[in-house]
Biopython code that builds the backbone (N, CA, C, O; Angstrom):
import numpy as np
from Bio.PDB.StructureBuilder import StructureBuilder

atoms = [
    (1, "MET", "N", (103.967, -3.890, 68.152)),
    (1, "MET", "CA", (104.141, -4.334, 66.782)),
    (1, "MET", "C", (103.870, -5.833, 66.730)),
    (1, "MET", "O", (104.423, -6.604, 67.514)),
    (2, "ASN", "N", (103.012, -6.232, 65.795)),
    (2, "ASN", "CA", (102.732, -7.657, 65.642)),
    (2, "ASN", "C", (103.557, -8.212, 64.476)),
    (2, "ASN", "O", (104.325, -7.484, 63.848)),
    (3, "LYS", "N", (103.391, -9.497, 64.199)),
    (3, "LYS", "CA", (104.203, -10.158, 63.174)),
    (3, "LYS", "C", (104.013, -9.522, 61.796)),
    (3, "LYS", "O", (104.991, -9.325, 61.075)),
    (4, "THR", "N", (102.788, -9.202, 61.419)),
    (4, "THR", "CA", (102.515, -8.602, 60.114)),
    (4, "THR", "C", (103.227, -7.264, 59.974)),
    (4, "THR", "O", (103.811, -6.969, 58.931)),
    (5, "GLU", "N", (103.175, -6.465, 61.017)),
    (5, "GLU", "CA", (103.850, -5.166, 60.998)),
    (5, "GLU", "C", (105.367, -5.330, 60.951)),
    (5, "GLU", "O", (106.055, -4.564, 60.276)),
    (6, "LEU", "N", (105.886, -6.323, 61.663)),
    (6, "LEU", "CA", (107.318, -6.596, 61.642)),
    (6, "LEU", "C", (107.765, -7.027, 60.255)),
    (6, "LEU", "O", (108.791, -6.555, 59.764)),
    (7, "VAL", "N", (107.021, -7.907, 59.621)),
    (7, "VAL", "CA", (107.348, -8.358, 58.259)),
    (7, "VAL", "C", (107.356, -7.164, 57.309)),
    (7, "VAL", "O", (108.255, -7.046, 56.477)),
    (8, "ALA", "N", (106.380, -6.290, 57.419)),
    (8, "ALA", "CA", (106.308, -5.105, 56.556)),
    (8, "ALA", "C", (107.516, -4.190, 56.779)),
    (8, "ALA", "O", (108.082, -3.664, 55.821)),
    (9, "ALA", "N", (107.905, -4.002, 58.030)),
    (9, "ALA", "CA", (109.057, -3.155, 58.344)),
    (9, "ALA", "C", (110.349, -3.761, 57.810)),
    (9, "ALA", "O", (111.191, -3.044, 57.269)),
    (10, "ILE", "N", (110.515, -5.073, 57.957)),
    (10, "ILE", "CA", (111.707, -5.754, 57.438)),
    (10, "ILE", "C", (111.756, -5.620, 55.920)),
    (10, "ILE", "O", (112.806, -5.323, 55.349)),
    (11, "ALA", "N", (110.623, -5.837, 55.276)),
    (11, "ALA", "CA", (110.558, -5.742, 53.815)),
    (11, "ALA", "C", (110.954, -4.348, 53.345)),
    (11, "ALA", "O", (111.680, -4.198, 52.363)),
    (12, "GLU", "N", (110.477, -3.340, 54.045)),
    (12, "GLU", "CA", (110.783, -1.959, 53.659)),
    (12, "GLU", "C", (112.260, -1.634, 53.855)),
    (12, "GLU", "O", (112.899, -1.067, 52.968)),
    (13, "LYS", "N", (112.806, -1.996, 55.032)),
    (13, "LYS", "CA", (114.213, -1.672, 55.325)),
    (13, "LYS", "C", (115.180, -2.457, 54.452)),
    (13, "LYS", "O", (116.211, -1.925, 54.038)),
    (14, "ALA", "N", (114.861, -3.720, 54.166)),
    (14, "ALA", "CA", (115.754, -4.563, 53.365)),
    (14, "ALA", "C", (115.469, -4.429, 51.866)),
    (14, "ALA", "O", (116.176, -5.004, 51.038)),
    (15, "GLU", "N", (114.424, -3.663, 51.529)),
    (15, "GLU", "CA", (114.019, -3.478, 50.140)),
    (15, "GLU", "C", (113.784, -4.817, 49.437)),
    (15, "GLU", "O", (114.285, -5.071, 48.341)),
    (16, "ILE", "N", (113.004, -5.659, 50.113)),
    (16, "ILE", "CA", (112.610, -6.962, 49.574)),
    (16, "ILE", "C", (111.092, -7.074, 49.667)),
    (16, "ILE", "O", (110.436, -6.238, 50.287)),
    (17, "SER", "N", (110.544, -8.112, 49.047)),
    (17, "SER", "CA", (109.096, -8.290, 49.096)),
    (17, "SER", "C", (108.672, -8.747, 50.491)),
    (17, "SER", "O", (109.473, -9.286, 51.255)),
    (18, "LYS", "N", (107.408, -8.521, 50.803)),
    (18, "LYS", "CA", (106.881, -8.970, 52.093)),
    (18, "LYS", "C", (106.951, -10.486, 52.204)),
    (18, "LYS", "O", (107.168, -11.027, 53.288)),
    (19, "LYS", "N", (106.764, -11.177, 51.067)),
    (19, "LYS", "CA", (106.830, -12.642, 51.067)),
    (19, "LYS", "C", (108.236, -13.114, 51.444)),
    (19, "LYS", "O", (108.391, -14.040, 52.240)),
    (20, "ASP", "N", (109.261, -12.472, 50.868)),
    (20, "ASP", "CA", (110.643, -12.830, 51.202)),
    (20, "ASP", "C", (110.981, -12.463, 52.641)),
    (20, "ASP", "O", (111.702, -13.197, 53.316)),
    (21, "ALA", "N", (110.468, -11.337, 53.111)),
    (21, "ALA", "CA", (110.707, -10.925, 54.491)),
    (21, "ALA", "C", (110.069, -11.911, 55.464)),
    (21, "ALA", "O", (110.650, -12.230, 56.502)),
    (22, "GLU", "N", (108.871, -12.391, 55.125)),
    (22, "GLU", "CA", (108.201, -13.369, 55.983)),
    (22, "GLU", "C", (108.985, -14.676, 56.026)),
    (22, "GLU", "O", (109.101, -15.293, 57.085)),
    (23, "LYS", "N", (109.525, -15.103, 54.884)),
    (23, "LYS", "CA", (110.352, -16.316, 54.840)),
    (23, "LYS", "C", (111.612, -16.140, 55.690)),
    (23, "LYS", "O", (112.009, -17.050, 56.418)),
    (24, "ALA", "N", (112.230, -14.975, 55.592)),
    (24, "ALA", "CA", (113.449, -14.708, 56.358)),
    (24, "ALA", "C", (113.162, -14.716, 57.858)),
    (24, "ALA", "O", (113.928, -15.280, 58.639)),
    (25, "LEU", "N", (112.062, -14.090, 58.252)),
    (25, "LEU", "CA", (111.689, -14.064, 59.665)),
    (25, "LEU", "C", (111.376, -15.458, 60.176)),
    (25, "LEU", "O", (111.783, -15.822, 61.280)),
    (26, "ALA", "N", (110.657, -16.240, 59.385)),
    (26, "ALA", "CA", (110.329, -17.623, 59.773)),
    (26, "ALA", "C", (111.595, -18.463, 59.902)),
    (26, "ALA", "O", (111.723, -19.267, 60.826)),
    (27, "ALA", "N", (112.531, -18.272, 58.968)),
    (27, "ALA", "CA", (113.797, -19.015, 59.031)),
    (27, "ALA", "C", (114.595, -18.618, 60.275)),
    (27, "ALA", "O", (115.188, -19.471, 60.935)),
    (28, "PHE", "N", (114.606, -17.330, 60.590)),
    (28, "PHE", "CA", (115.326, -16.853, 61.772)),
    (28, "PHE", "C", (114.746, -17.451, 63.050)),
    (28, "PHE", "O", (115.480, -17.990, 63.878)),
    (29, "THR", "N", (113.420, -17.352, 63.209)),
    (29, "THR", "CA", (112.806, -17.856, 64.436)),
    (29, "THR", "C", (112.938, -19.374, 64.557)),
    (29, "THR", "O", (113.137, -19.893, 65.655)),
    (30, "ALA", "N", (112.829, -20.087, 63.436)),
    (30, "ALA", "CA", (112.978, -21.547, 63.465)),
    (30, "ALA", "C", (114.404, -21.931, 63.835)),
    (30, "ALA", "O", (114.618, -22.867, 64.606)),
    (31, "THR", "N", (115.378, -21.214, 63.289)),
    (31, "THR", "CA", (116.781, -21.508, 63.585)),
    (31, "THR", "C", (117.097, -21.238, 65.050)),
    (31, "THR", "O", (117.781, -22.034, 65.693)),
    (32, "VAL", "N", (116.610, -20.132, 65.578)),
    (32, "VAL", "CA", (116.835, -19.809, 66.993)),
    (32, "VAL", "C", (116.212, -20.888, 67.871)),
    (32, "VAL", "O", (116.846, -21.352, 68.819)),
    (33, "ALA", "N", (114.990, -21.289, 67.572)),
    (33, "ALA", "CA", (114.306, -22.321, 68.359)),
    (33, "ALA", "C", (115.055, -23.653, 68.291)),
    (33, "ALA", "O", (115.225, -24.321, 69.310)),
    (34, "ASP", "N", (115.501, -24.041, 67.096)),
    (34, "ASP", "CA", (116.235, -25.302, 66.931)),
    (34, "ASP", "C", (117.533, -25.305, 67.732)),
    (34, "ASP", "O", (117.862, -26.291, 68.392)),
    (35, "GLU", "N", (118.264, -24.202, 67.671)),
    (35, "GLU", "CA", (119.538, -24.126, 68.395)),
    (35, "GLU", "C", (119.324, -24.123, 69.906)),
    (35, "GLU", "O", (120.094, -24.740, 70.643)),
    (36, "LEU", "N", (118.290, -23.436, 70.370)),
    (36, "LEU", "CA", (118.001, -23.435, 71.811)),
    (36, "LEU", "C", (117.595, -24.824, 72.284)),
    (36, "LEU", "O", (117.941, -25.220, 73.396)),
    (37, "LYS", "N", (116.858, -25.577, 71.448)),
    (37, "LYS", "CA", (116.483, -26.949, 71.806)),
    (37, "LYS", "C", (117.712, -27.818, 71.978)),
    (37, "LYS", "O", (117.723, -28.726, 72.809)),
    (38, "LYS", "N", (118.748, -27.546, 71.196)),
    (38, "LYS", "CA", (120.006, -28.302, 71.292)),
    (38, "LYS", "C", (120.838, -27.856, 72.491)),
    (38, "LYS", "O", (121.836, -28.491, 72.831)),
    (39, "GLY", "N", (120.426, -26.768, 73.128)),
    (39, "GLY", "CA", (121.180, -26.252, 74.264)),
    (39, "GLY", "C", (122.248, -25.258, 73.855)),
    (39, "GLY", "O", (123.095, -24.888, 74.669)),
    (40, "GLU", "N", (122.220, -24.826, 72.615)),
    (40, "GLU", "CA", (123.212, -23.878, 72.119)),
    (40, "GLU", "C", (122.849, -22.455, 72.523)),
    (40, "GLU", "O", (121.719, -22.172, 72.920)),
    (41, "LYS", "N", (123.829, -21.569, 72.414)),
    (41, "LYS", "CA", (123.671, -20.159, 72.725)),
    (41, "LYS", "C", (123.864, -19.383, 71.425)),
    (41, "LYS", "O", (124.774, -19.696, 70.657)),
    (42, "ILE", "N", (123.035, -18.383, 71.163)),
    (42, "ILE", "CA", (123.140, -17.598, 69.944)),
    (42, "ILE", "C", (123.494, -16.171, 70.334)),
    (42, "ILE", "O", (122.721, -15.499, 71.017)),
    (43, "ALA", "N", (124.663, -15.710, 69.902)),
    (43, "ALA", "CA", (125.120, -14.362, 70.224)),
    (43, "ALA", "C", (125.153, -13.518, 68.966)),
    (43, "ALA", "O", (125.868, -13.836, 68.016)),
    (44, "LEU", "N", (124.389, -12.450, 68.959)),
    (44, "LEU", "CA", (124.393, -11.484, 67.864)),
    (44, "LEU", "C", (125.062, -10.224, 68.420)),
    (44, "LEU", "O", (124.438, -9.446, 69.141)),
    (45, "VAL", "N", (126.329, -10.036, 68.078)),
    (45, "VAL", "CA", (127.122, -8.952, 68.642)),
    (45, "VAL", "C", (126.413, -7.617, 68.427)),
    (45, "VAL", "O", (126.005, -7.291, 67.312)),
    (46, "GLY", "N", (126.275, -6.862, 69.492)),
    (46, "GLY", "CA", (125.624, -5.568, 69.440)),
    (46, "GLY", "C", (124.118, -5.635, 69.651)),
    (46, "GLY", "O", (123.514, -4.662, 70.102)),
    (47, "PHE", "N", (123.511, -6.763, 69.333)),
    (47, "PHE", "CA", (122.060, -6.896, 69.494)),
    (47, "PHE", "C", (121.719, -7.604, 70.795)),
    (47, "PHE", "O", (121.001, -7.057, 71.631)),
    (48, "GLY", "N", (122.234, -8.824, 70.970)),
    (48, "GLY", "CA", (121.949, -9.556, 72.198)),
    (48, "GLY", "C", (122.240, -11.029, 72.078)),
    (48, "GLY", "O", (122.757, -11.496, 71.063)),
    (49, "THR", "N", (121.903, -11.761, 73.127)),
    (49, "THR", "CA", (122.190, -13.185, 73.216)),
    (49, "THR", "C", (120.930, -13.942, 73.600)),
    (49, "THR", "O", (120.216, -13.561, 74.527)),
    (50, "PHE", "N", (120.670, -15.020, 72.871)),
    (50, "PHE", "CA", (119.586, -15.943, 73.197)),
    (50, "PHE", "C", (120.228, -17.157, 73.849)),
    (50, "PHE", "O", (121.223, -17.673, 73.340)),
    (51, "GLU", "N", (119.679, -17.623, 74.967)),
    (51, "GLU", "CA", (120.195, -18.823, 75.617)),
    (51, "GLU", "C", (119.086, -19.505, 76.404)),
    (51, "GLU", "O", (117.998, -18.959, 76.587)),
    (52, "VAL", "N", (119.391, -20.711, 76.865)),
    (52, "VAL", "CA", (118.439, -21.485, 77.663)),
    (52, "VAL", "C", (118.896, -21.450, 79.120)),
    (52, "VAL", "O", (120.070, -21.668, 79.419)),
    (53, "VAL", "N", (117.958, -21.176, 80.018)),
    (53, "VAL", "CA", (118.257, -21.234, 81.446)),
    (53, "VAL", "C", (117.470, -22.389, 82.046)),
    (53, "VAL", "O", (116.346, -22.680, 81.638)),
    (54, "GLU", "N", (118.083, -23.034, 83.018)),
    (54, "GLU", "CA", (117.413, -24.156, 83.678)),
    (54, "GLU", "C", (116.888, -23.686, 85.029)),
    (54, "GLU", "O", (117.618, -23.107, 85.833)),
    (55, "ARG", "N", (115.625, -23.946, 85.254)),
    (55, "ARG", "CA", (114.999, -23.598, 86.523)),
    (55, "ARG", "C", (114.900, -24.857, 87.376)),
    (55, "ARG", "O", (114.442, -25.902, 86.913)),
    (56, "LYS", "N", (115.328, -24.745, 88.606)),
    (56, "LYS", "CA", (115.291, -25.884, 89.516)),
    (56, "LYS", "C", (113.866, -26.163, 89.975)),
    (56, "LYS", "O", (113.000, -25.289, 89.940)),
    (57, "ALA", "N", (113.647, -27.397, 90.405)),
    (57, "ALA", "CA", (112.351, -27.749, 90.995)),
    (57, "ALA", "C", (112.218, -26.990, 92.315)),
    (57, "ALA", "O", (113.201, -26.774, 93.024)),
    (58, "ARG", "N", (111.006, -26.598, 92.625)),
    (58, "ARG", "CA", (110.796, -25.838, 93.861)),
    (58, "ARG", "C", (109.373, -26.022, 94.342)),
    (58, "ARG", "O", (108.524, -26.583, 93.647)),
    (59, "GLU", "N", (109.134, -25.536, 95.551)),
    (59, "GLU", "CA", (107.791, -25.577, 96.092)),
    (59, "GLU", "C", (107.117, -24.228, 95.884)),
    (59, "GLU", "O", (107.749, -23.175, 95.977)),
    (60, "GLY", "N", (105.839, -24.284, 95.606)),
    (60, "GLY", "CA", (105.070, -23.060, 95.436)),
    (60, "GLY", "C", (103.741, -23.202, 96.149)),
    (60, "GLY", "O", (103.468, -24.220, 96.786)),
    (61, "LYS", "N", (102.916, -22.171, 96.036)),
    (61, "LYS", "CA", (101.592, -22.195, 96.649)),
    (61, "LYS", "C", (100.543, -22.000, 95.583)),
    (61, "LYS", "O", (100.699, -21.174, 94.684)),
    (62, "ASN", "N", (99.465, -22.770, 95.688)),
    (62, "ASN", "CA", (98.315, -22.560, 94.826)),
    (62, "ASN", "C", (97.621, -21.302, 95.358)),
    (62, "ASN", "O", (97.167, -21.298, 96.502)),
    (63, "PRO", "N", (97.528, -20.230, 94.551)),
    (63, "PRO", "CA", (96.959, -18.995, 95.065)),
    (63, "PRO", "C", (95.476, -19.094, 95.435)),
    (63, "PRO", "O", (94.991, -18.306, 96.247)),
    (64, "GLN", "N", (94.755, -20.049, 94.851)),
    (64, "GLN", "CA", (93.326, -20.174, 95.166)),
    (64, "GLN", "C", (93.095, -20.906, 96.480)),
    (64, "GLN", "O", (92.221, -20.531, 97.261)),
    (65, "THR", "N", (93.884, -21.956, 96.723)),
    (65, "THR", "CA", (93.645, -22.779, 97.917)),
    (65, "THR", "C", (94.681, -22.561, 99.013)),
    (65, "THR", "O", (94.430, -22.871, 100.177)),
    (66, "GLY", "N", (95.857, -22.022, 98.638)),
    (66, "GLY", "CA", (96.916, -21.835, 99.618)),
    (66, "GLY", "C", (97.713, -23.101, 99.878)),
    (66, "GLY", "O", (98.659, -23.077, 100.665)),
    (67, "LYS", "N", (97.347, -24.222, 99.227)),
    (67, "LYS", "CA", (98.076, -25.478, 99.424)),
    (67, "LYS", "C", (99.442, -25.415, 98.749)),
    (67, "LYS", "O", (99.622, -24.774, 97.714)),
    (68, "LYS", "N", (100.401, -26.106, 99.377)),
    (68, "LYS", "CA", (101.736, -26.176, 98.782)),
    (68, "LYS", "C", (101.711, -27.159, 97.608)),
    (68, "LYS", "O", (101.089, -28.219, 97.675)),
    (69, "ILE", "N", (102.395, -26.783, 96.547)),
    (69, "ILE", "CA", (102.510, -27.664, 95.381)),
    (69, "ILE", "C", (103.970, -27.734, 94.966)),
    (69, "ILE", "O", (104.765, -26.845, 95.273)),
    (70, "LYS", "N", (104.303, -28.799, 94.269)),
    (70, "LYS", "CA", (105.663, -28.943, 93.749)),
    (70, "LYS", "C", (105.679, -28.449, 92.310)),
    (70, "LYS", "O", (104.851, -28.849, 91.492)),
    (71, "ILE", "N", (106.632, -27.576, 92.016)),
    (71, "ILE", "CA", (106.809, -27.074, 90.664)),
    (71, "ILE", "C", (108.017, -27.795, 90.083)),
    (71, "ILE", "O", (109.113, -27.731, 90.641)),
    (72, "ALA", "N", (107.817, -28.475, 88.972)),
    (72, "ALA", "CA", (108.878, -29.288, 88.368)),
    (72, "ALA", "C", (109.976, -28.409, 87.780)),
    (72, "ALA", "O", (109.750, -27.245, 87.447)),
    (73, "ALA", "N", (111.164, -28.983, 87.658)),
    (73, "ALA", "CA", (112.277, -28.299, 86.995)),
    (73, "ALA", "C", (111.902, -28.079, 85.537)),
    (73, "ALA", "O", (111.172, -28.877, 84.950)),
    (74, "SER", "N", (112.401, -27.000, 84.956)),
    (74, "SER", "CA", (112.082, -26.717, 83.558)),
    (74, "SER", "C", (113.189, -25.898, 82.917)),
    (74, "SER", "O", (114.074, -25.374, 83.594)),
    (75, "LYS", "N", (113.120, -25.802, 81.611)),
    (75, "LYS", "CA", (114.050, -24.974, 80.844)),
    (75, "LYS", "C", (113.247, -23.836, 80.235)),
    (75, "LYS", "O", (112.090, -24.015, 79.857)),
    (76, "ALA", "N", (113.871, -22.659, 80.142)),
    (76, "ALA", "CA", (113.176, -21.500, 79.590)),
    (76, "ALA", "C", (114.137, -20.704, 78.714)),
    (76, "ALA", "O", (115.327, -20.623, 79.018)),
    (77, "PRO", "N", (113.634, -20.117, 77.632)),
    (77, "PRO", "CA", (114.488, -19.271, 76.805)),
    (77, "PRO", "C", (114.736, -17.936, 77.500)),
    (77, "PRO", "O", (113.892, -17.443, 78.249)),
    (78, "LYS", "N", (115.906, -17.360, 77.240)),
    (78, "LYS", "CA", (116.255, -16.081, 77.853)),
    (78, "LYS", "C", (116.933, -15.223, 76.796)),
    (78, "LYS", "O", (117.738, -15.722, 76.009)),
    (79, "PHE", "N", (116.612, -13.938, 76.776)),
    (79, "PHE", "CA", (117.267, -12.999, 75.879)),
    (79, "PHE", "C", (117.917, -11.919, 76.716)),
    (79, "PHE", "O", (117.283, -11.321, 77.584)),
    (80, "LYS", "N", (119.190, -11.675, 76.446)),
    (80, "LYS", "CA", (119.914, -10.616, 77.147)),
    (80, "LYS", "C", (120.339, -9.597, 76.092)),
    (80, "LYS", "O", (121.085, -9.924, 75.169)),
    (81, "ALA", "N", (119.865, -8.375, 76.232)),
    (81, "ALA", "CA", (120.161, -7.327, 75.258)),
    (81, "ALA", "C", (121.638, -6.958, 75.288)),
    (81, "ALA", "O", (122.261, -6.919, 76.349)),
    (82, "GLY", "N", (122.188, -6.688, 74.107)),
    (82, "GLY", "CA", (123.584, -6.275, 73.983)),
    (82, "GLY", "C", (123.745, -4.792, 74.273)),
    (82, "GLY", "O", (122.766, -4.049, 74.346)),
    (83, "LYS", "N", (125.002, -4.369, 74.438)),
    (83, "LYS", "CA", (125.299, -2.978, 74.785)),
    (83, "LYS", "C", (124.792, -2.012, 73.703)),
    (83, "LYS", "O", (124.191, -0.990, 74.033)),
    (84, "ALA", "N", (125.020, -2.313, 72.443)),
    (84, "ALA", "CA", (124.606, -1.396, 71.378)),
    (84, "ALA", "C", (123.088, -1.222, 71.365)),
    (84, "ALA", "O", (122.600, -0.115, 71.139)),
    (85, "LEU", "N", (122.342, -2.288, 71.603)),
    (85, "LEU", "CA", (120.882, -2.192, 71.651)),
    (85, "LEU", "C", (120.448, -1.352, 72.838)),
    (85, "LEU", "O", (119.569, -0.500, 72.706)),
    (86, "LYS", "N", (121.051, -1.581, 73.995)),
    (86, "LYS", "CA", (120.718, -0.809, 75.188)),
    (86, "LYS", "C", (121.033, 0.670, 74.973)),
    (86, "LYS", "O", (120.239, 1.542, 75.325)),
    (87, "ASP", "N", (122.209, 0.941, 74.386)),
    (87, "ASP", "CA", (122.623, 2.330, 74.160)),
    (87, "ASP", "C", (121.700, 3.037, 73.174)),
    (87, "ASP", "O", (121.468, 4.239, 73.298)),
    (88, "SER", "N", (121.176, 2.307, 72.202)),
    (88, "SER", "CA", (120.303, 2.922, 71.198)),
    (88, "SER", "C", (118.964, 3.357, 71.790)),
    (88, "SER", "O", (118.271, 4.186, 71.201)),
    (89, "LEU", "N", (118.597, 2.810, 72.940)),
    (89, "LEU", "CA", (117.341, 3.152, 73.576)),
    (89, "LEU", "C", (117.443, 4.408, 74.453)),
    (89, "LEU", "O", (116.431, 5.023, 74.789)),
    (90, "ASN", "N", (118.663, 4.774, 74.814)),
    (90, "ASN", "CA", (118.844, 5.930, 75.708)),
    (90, "ASN", "C", (119.378, 7.131, 74.994)),
    (90, "ASN", "O", (119.582, 8.176, 75.612)),
]
sb = StructureBuilder()
sb.init_structure("model")
sb.init_model(0)
sb.init_chain("A")
sb.init_seg("    ")
for serial, (resi, resn, name, xyz) in enumerate(atoms, 1):
    if name == "N":
        sb.init_residue(resn, " ", resi, " ")
    sb.init_atom(name, np.array(xyz, "f"), 0.0, 1.0, " ", f" {name:<3s}", serial, name[0])
structure = sb.get_structure()
């Protein structure tokens, strides 16, 4: 499912226009991104949790040359599915 299909599905389920659904989706994704940038955690009970994980600096190998390289520390977004979401899939 791509963004257009997601907007259409949201509009249908919420019985709103596609334009309003697109605004709602944009607001949701922007809010999640803003909060993660601040280092906050977003918990949607039953659905899941968005959080930031910190990856330590480490050594790696360049697969083309085999030379060792240093990989810098970084932050990455992480989503952990909630119990209700997991249960709905089985």
